[in-house]
MIMI-205389 format. One record per residue (C-alpha): residue number from 1; x, y, z; residue in one letter. Coordinates in steps of 0.2 Angstrom, whole numbers, padded with zeros to 4 digits. Example, Ala and Ser with C-alpha at 12.3 -4.5 7.8 and 13.67 -1.06 7.14 Angstrom:
<resi: 1 px: 0062 py: -0022 pz: 0039 resn: A>
<resi: 2 px: 0068 py: -0005 pz: 0036 resn: S>
This chain:
<resi: 1 px: -0009 py: 0156 pz: 0051 resn: M>
<resi: 2 px: -0013 py: 0140 pz: 0046 resn: S>
<resi: 3 px: -0032 py: 0144 pz: 0040 resn: I>
<resi: 4 px: -0020 py: 0155 pz: 0027 resn: I>
<resi: 5 px: -0010 py: 0141 pz: 0025 resn: I>
<resi: 6 px: -0022 py: 0131 pz: 0021 resn: N>
<resi: 7 px: -0030 py: 0141 pz: 0007 resn: Y>
<resi: 8 px: -0012 py: 0139 pz: -0001 resn: L>
<resi: 9 px: -0013 py: 0125 pz: -0002 resn: I>
<resi: 10 px: -0030 py: 0122 pz: -0008 resn: F>
<resi: 11 px: -0029 py: 0134 pz: -0023 resn: A>
<resi: 12 px: -0011 py: 0123 pz: -0027 resn: L>
<resi: 13 px: -0018 py: 0108 pz: -0027 resn: C>
<resi: 14 px: -0033 py: 0115 pz: -0037 resn: K>
<resi: 15 px: -0020 py: 0119 pz: -0051 resn: L>
<resi: 16 px: -0013 py: 0101 pz: -0053 resn: L>
<resi: 17 px: -0030 py: 0092 pz: -0050 resn: Y>
<resi: 18 px: -0027 py: 0086 pz: -0069 resn: R>
<resi: 19 px: -0009 py: 0079 pz: -0062 resn: I>
<resi: 20 px: -0017 py: 0060 pz: -0055 resn: R>
<resi: 21 px: -0021 py: 0046 pz: -0060 resn: G>
<resi: 22 px: -0006 py: 0038 pz: -0061 resn: H>
<resi: 23 px: -0010 py: 0018 pz: -0066 resn: D>
<resi: 24 px: 0000 py: 0016 pz: -0077 resn: S>
<resi: 25 px: 0015 py: 0017 pz: -0065 resn: R>
<resi: 26 px: 0006 py: 0001 pz: -0052 resn: R>
<resi: 27 px: 0014 py: -0013 pz: -0047 resn: I>
<resi: 28 px: 0004 py: -0027 pz: -0055 resn: I>
<resi: 29 px: 0010 py: -0018 pz: -0073 resn: N>
<resi: 30 px: 0030 py: -0024 pz: -0066 resn: H>
<resi: 31 px: 0037 py: -0036 pz: -0081 resn: I>
<resi: 32 px: 0033 py: -0047 pz: -0066 resn: S>
<resi: 33 px: 0016 py: -0049 pz: -0068 resn: F>
<resi: 34 px: 0019 py: -0052 pz: -0087 resn: R>
<resi: 35 px: 0009 py: -0074 pz: -0086 resn: E>
<resi: 36 px: -0002 py: -0065 pz: -0076 resn: H>
<resi: 37 px: -0009 py: -0048 pz: -0080 resn: P>
<resi: 38 px: -0026 py: -0057 pz: -0072 resn: H>
<resi: 39 px: -0032 py: -0054 pz: -0054 resn: A>
<resi: 40 px: -0034 py: -0070 pz: -0046 resn: N>
<resi: 41 px: -0034 py: -0069 pz: -0027 resn: M>
<resi: 42 px: -0050 py: -0059 pz: -0016 resn: V>
<resi: 43 px: -0047 py: -0046 pz: -0006 resn: L>
<resi: 44 px: -0056 py: -0037 pz: 0005 resn: E>
<resi: 45 px: -0060 py: -0024 pz: 0020 resn: A>
<resi: 46 px: -0072 py: -0027 pz: 0033 resn: P>
<resi: 47 px: -0071 py: -0016 pz: 0045 resn: E>
<resi: 48 px: -0075 py: -0003 pz: 0025 resn: C>
<resi: 49 px: -0085 py: -0013 pz: 0011 resn: G>
<resi: 50 px: -0083 py: -0019 pz: -0006 resn: H>
<resi: 51 px: -0069 py: -0012 pz: -0014 resn: S>
<resi: 52 px: -0069 py: 0006 pz: -0020 resn: G>
<resi: 53 px: -0078 py: 0013 pz: -0005 resn: S>
<resi: 54 px: -0071 py: 0025 pz: 0007 resn: P>
<resi: 55 px: -0058 py: 0022 pz: 0021 resn: L>
<resi: 56 px: -0062 py: 0024 pz: 0039 resn: L>
<resi: 57 px: -0055 py: 0040 pz: 0049 resn: P>
<resi: 58 px: -0044 py: 0030 pz: 0059 resn: E>
<resi: 59 px: -0037 py: 0024 pz: 0042 resn: H>
<resi: 60 px: -0031 py: 0042 pz: 0038 resn: T>
<resi: 61 px: -0022 py: 0057 pz: 0039 resn: C>
<resi: 62 px: -0038 py: 0063 pz: 0053 resn: V>
<resi: 63 px: -0038 py: 0050 pz: 0065 resn: G>
<resi: 64 px: -0032 py: 0053 pz: 0081 resn: D>
<resi: 65 px: -0016 py: 0050 pz: 0077 resn: D>
<resi: 66 px: -0015 py: 0057 pz: 0061 resn: K>
<resi: 67 px: -0006 py: 0047 pz: 0051 resn: V>
<resi: 68 px: -0020 py: 0034 pz: 0048 resn: G>
<resi: 69 px: -0021 py: 0016 pz: 0054 resn: N>
<resi: 70 px: -0019 py: 0000 pz: 0041 resn: L>
<resi: 71 px: -0037 py: -0005 pz: 0037 resn: P>
<resi: 72 px: -0040 py: -0025 pz: 0043 resn: E>
<resi: 73 px: -0037 py: -0034 pz: 0028 resn: L>
<resi: 74 px: -0046 py: -0054 pz: 0022 resn: H>
<resi: 75 px: -0037 py: -0066 pz: 0008 resn: W>
<resi: 76 px: -0036 py: -0079 pz: 0000 resn: R>
<resi: 77 px: -0031 py: -0089 pz: -0015 resn: A>
<resi: 78 px: -0034 py: -0103 pz: -0027 resn: L>
<resi: 79 px: -0036 py: -0117 pz: -0020 resn: S>
<resi: 80 px: -0022 py: -0124 pz: -0032 resn: D>
<resi: 81 px: -0009 py: -0115 pz: -0027 resn: I>
<resi: 82 px: 0006 py: -0119 pz: -0021 resn: D>
<resi: 83 px: 0007 py: -0102 pz: -0012 resn: V>
<resi: 84 px: 0027 py: -0102 pz: -0003 resn: K>
<resi: 85 px: 0025 py: -0081 pz: 0000 resn: Q>
<resi: 86 px: 0018 py: -0065 pz: 0000 resn: Y>
<resi: 87 px: 0020 py: -0048 pz: -0002 resn: V>
<resi: 88 px: 0008 py: -0036 pz: 0001 resn: L>
<resi: 89 px: 0008 py: -0018 pz: -0007 resn: V>
<resi: 90 px: -0002 py: 0001 pz: -0003 resn: C>
<resi: 91 px: 0001 py: 0013 pz: -0018 resn: E>
<resi: 92 px: -0008 py: 0029 pz: -0019 resn: D>
<resi: 93 px: -0015 py: 0032 pz: -0038 resn: L>
<resi: 94 px: -0017 py: 0049 pz: -0039 resn: D>
<resi: 95 px: -0002 py: 0059 pz: -0030 resn: A>
<resi: 96 px: -0001 py: 0076 pz: -0039 resn: P>
<resi: 97 px: 0018 py: 0073 pz: -0045 resn: I>
<resi: 98 px: 0016 py: 0073 pz: -0063 resn: P>
<resi: 99 px: 0023 py: 0051 pz: -0064 resn: F>
<resi: 100 px: 0024 py: 0044 pz: -0047 resn: C>
<resi: 101 px: 0015 py: 0035 pz: -0036 resn: I>
<resi: 102 px: 0018 py: 0033 pz: -0020 resn: I>
<resi: 103 px: 0020 py: 0018 pz: -0009 resn: T>
<resi: 104 px: 0010 py: 0020 pz: 0006 resn: H>
<resi: 105 px: 0017 py: 0000 pz: 0013 resn: G>
<resi: 106 px: 0028 py: -0010 pz: 0004 resn: L>
<resi: 107 px: 0031 py: -0026 pz: 0016 resn: F>
<resi: 108 px: 0037 py: -0045 pz: 0010 resn: F>
<resi: 109 px: 0041 py: -0063 pz: 0022 resn: G>
<resi: 110 px: 0025 py: -0064 pz: 0023 resn: I>
<resi: 111 px: 0021 py: -0085 pz: 0025 resn: P>
<resi: 112 px: 0011 py: -0094 pz: 0015 resn: P>
<resi: 113 px: 0000 py: -0099 pz: 0031 resn: T>
<resi: 114 px: -0008 py: -0079 pz: 0032 resn: A>
<resi: 115 px: -0024 py: -0070 pz: 0026 resn: T>
<resi: 116 px: -0026 py: -0056 pz: 0035 resn: E>
<resi: 117 px: -0016 py: -0043 pz: 0040 resn: A>
<resi: 118 px: -0018 py: -0031 pz: 0058 resn: Y>
<resi: 119 px: -0012 py: -0013 pz: 0060 resn: H>
<resi: 120 px: -0002 py: -0021 pz: 0075 resn: D>
<resi: 121 px: 0008 py: -0034 pz: 0061 resn: D>
<resi: 122 px: 0015 py: -0017 pz: 0051 resn: V>
<resi: 123 px: 0020 py: -0010 pz: 0064 resn: E>
<resi: 124 px: 0040 py: -0012 pz: 0067 resn: Q>
<resi: 125 px: 0046 py: -0020 pz: 0079 resn: D>
<resi: 126 px: 0055 py: -0007 pz: 0091 resn: K>
<resi: 127 px: 0066 py: -0022 pz: 0097 resn: N>
<resi: 128 px: 0073 py: -0031 pz: 0082 resn: C>
<resi: 129 px: 0091 py: -0023 pz: 0074 resn: T>
<resi: 130 px: 0085 py: -0026 pz: 0052 resn: G>
<resi: 131 px: 0068 py: -0019 pz: 0047 resn: R>
<resi: 132 px: 0057 py: -0032 pz: 0053 resn: L>
<resi: 133 px: 0038 py: -0029 pz: 0060 resn: T>
<resi: 134 px: 0030 py: -0037 pz: 0075 resn: L>
<resi: 135 px: 0025 py: -0051 pz: 0063 resn: A>
<resi: 136 px: 0042 py: -0056 pz: 0055 resn: G>
<resi: 137 px: 0039 py: -0047 pz: 0039 resn: W>
<resi: 138 px: 0052 py: -0036 pz: 0030 resn: G>
<resi: 139 px: 0047 py: -0018 pz: 0024 resn: F>
<resi: 140 px: 0054 py: -0006 pz: 0013 resn: V>
<resi: 141 px: 0051 py: 0011 pz: 0024 resn: P>
<resi: 142 px: 0041 py: 0024 pz: 0013 resn: N>
<resi: 143 px: 0044 py: 0044 pz: 0010 resn: I>
<resi: 144 px: 0042 py: 0044 pz: 0032 resn: L>
<resi: 145 px: 0051 py: 0031 pz: 0035 resn: G>
<resi: 146 px: 0039 py: 0020 pz: 0043 resn: S>
<resi: 147 px: 0030 py: 0006 pz: 0039 resn: T>
<resi: 148 px: 0017 py: 0011 pz: 0037 resn: Y>
<resi: 149 px: 0005 py: 0027 pz: 0033 resn: A>
<resi: 150 px: -0010 py: 0032 pz: 0032 resn: G>
<resi: 151 px: -0020 py: 0041 pz: 0014 resn: A>
<resi: 152 px: -0014 py: 0059 pz: 0017 resn: A>
<resi: 153 px: -0024 py: 0064 pz: 0002 resn: A>
<resi: 154 px: -0019 py: 0085 pz: -0001 resn: P>
<resi: 155 px: -0031 py: 0098 pz: 0002 resn: L>
<resi: 156 px: -0040 py: 0099 pz: -0013 resn: G>
<resi: 157 px: -0035 py: 0091 pz: -0023 resn: H>
<resi: 158 px: -0051 py: 0080 pz: -0023 resn: G>
<resi: 159 px: -0053 py: 0061 pz: -0017 resn: V>
<resi: 160 px: -0040 py: 0048 pz: -0021 resn: H>
<resi: 161 px: -0036 py: 0028 pz: -0021 resn: R>
<resi: 162 px: -0026 py: 0019 pz: -0014 resn: Y>
<resi: 163 px: -0024 py: -0001 pz: -0020 resn: V>
<resi: 164 px: -0018 py: -0013 pz: -0008 resn: F>
<resi: 165 px: -0014 py: -0027 pz: -0018 resn: T>
<resi: 166 px: -0009 py: -0046 pz: -0008 resn: I>
<resi: 167 px: 0002 py: -0056 pz: -0020 resn: I>
<resi: 168 px: 0007 py: -0073 pz: -0023 resn: A>
<resi: 169 px: 0025 py: -0081 pz: -0027 resn: L>
<resi: 170 px: 0032 py: -0098 pz: -0027 resn: D>
<resi: 171 px: 0046 py: -0098 pz: -0021 resn: E>
<resi: 172 px: 0055 py: -0085 pz: -0006 resn: P>
<resi: 173 px: 0061 py: -0070 pz: -0008 resn: L>
<resi: 174 px: 0080 py: -0071 pz: -0003 resn: H>
<resi: 175 px: 0090 py: -0054 pz: 0000 resn: F>
<resi: 176 px: 0106 py: -0051 pz: 0002 resn: D>
<resi: 177 px: 0104 py: -0036 pz: 0014 resn: R>
<resi: 178 px: 0085 py: -0037 pz: 0019 resn: P>
<resi: 179 px: 0088 py: -0024 pz: 0029 resn: D>
<resi: 180 px: 0091 py: -0011 pz: 0014 resn: K>
<resi: 181 px: 0081 py: -0017 pz: 0001 resn: V>
<resi: 182 px: 0073 py: -0007 pz: -0012 resn: T>
<resi: 183 px: 0056 py: -0007 pz: -0017 resn: S>
<resi: 184 px: 0065 py: -0007 pz: -0033 resn: N>
<resi: 185 px: 0075 py: -0026 pz: -0030 resn: Q>
<resi: 186 px: 0058 py: -0030 pz: -0020 resn: V>
<resi: 187 px: 0050 py: -0029 pz: -0039 resn: K>
<resi: 188 px: 0065 py: -0036 pz: -0049 resn: R>
<resi: 189 px: 0066 py: -0048 pz: -0037 resn: A>
<resi: 190 px: 0047 py: -0054 pz: -0040 resn: L>
<resi: 191 px: 0051 py: -0057 pz: -0060 resn: I>
<resi: 192 px: 0045 py: -0074 pz: -0063 resn: G>
<resi: 193 px: 0039 py: -0079 pz: -0043 resn: K>
<resi: 194 px: 0017 py: -0071 pz: -0043 resn: V>
<resi: 195 px: 0009 py: -0082 pz: -0046 resn: I>
<resi: 196 px: -0007 py: -0076 pz: -0041 resn: G>
<resi: 197 px: -0012 py: -0060 pz: -0034 resn: W>
<resi: 198 px: -0029 py: -0050 pz: -0028 resn: G>
<resi: 199 px: -0034 py: -0030 pz: -0025 resn: Q>
<resi: 200 px: -0045 py: -0019 pz: -0015 resn: W>
<resi: 201 px: -0044 py: -0001 pz: -0018 resn: I>
<resi: 202 px: -0048 py: 0010 pz: -0004 resn: G>
<resi: 203 px: -0056 py: 0029 pz: -0009 resn: Q>
<resi: 204 px: -0050 py: 0043 pz: 0004 resn: F>
<resi: 205 px: -0053 py: 0063 pz: 0000 resn: E>
<resi: 206 px: -0047 py: 0076 pz: 0012 resn: R>
<resi: 207 px: -0060 py: 0088 pz: 0024 resn: P>
<resi: 208 px: -0057 py: 0104 pz: 0025 resn: W>
<resi: 209 px: -0050 py: 0110 pz: 0043 resn: P>
<resi: 210 px: -0062 py: 0112 pz: 0057 resn: R>
């Protein structure tokens, strides 16, 4: 039965192959980036290599946990940027849904002293009643209701690009109900606060199941 389901998914995604490339809906195209349309920070994923490299299996749905971990990320801001807080986002630009990107992770309230992110940092703090990660960062749940979900391009839909964006702010974000905040509210809160950003892109194509 699973083989039949895989063939059906494969055939459907082949039909939907041209639905991809929703680059215009990236977070950096939001009005809050109008004053800084170009990257001025460096974001790297040392485990994977240069931007555009394939994600490792453990970062995807084919990993041991079938969900995928956040790749280790390192960033550097320009020395003349006075950062008060960071926001970290991961977006799939090639989802087979018209005019839609999939946000795999959205984290805010990252302190200005932070220069790296590991998967443990973005796991939910189960001892906290609000939406906080183990690193103390706020987050907006993704479509799975979790803090972060690894790359999971549908079978037959080809290579997907997963864009990781670090955003530097000159003013901390404040929300009346941080445990209820949505991604749109975070984007609106960025207006007038963005002073820098950098990106790293990882790629993943789901292999045929063994």
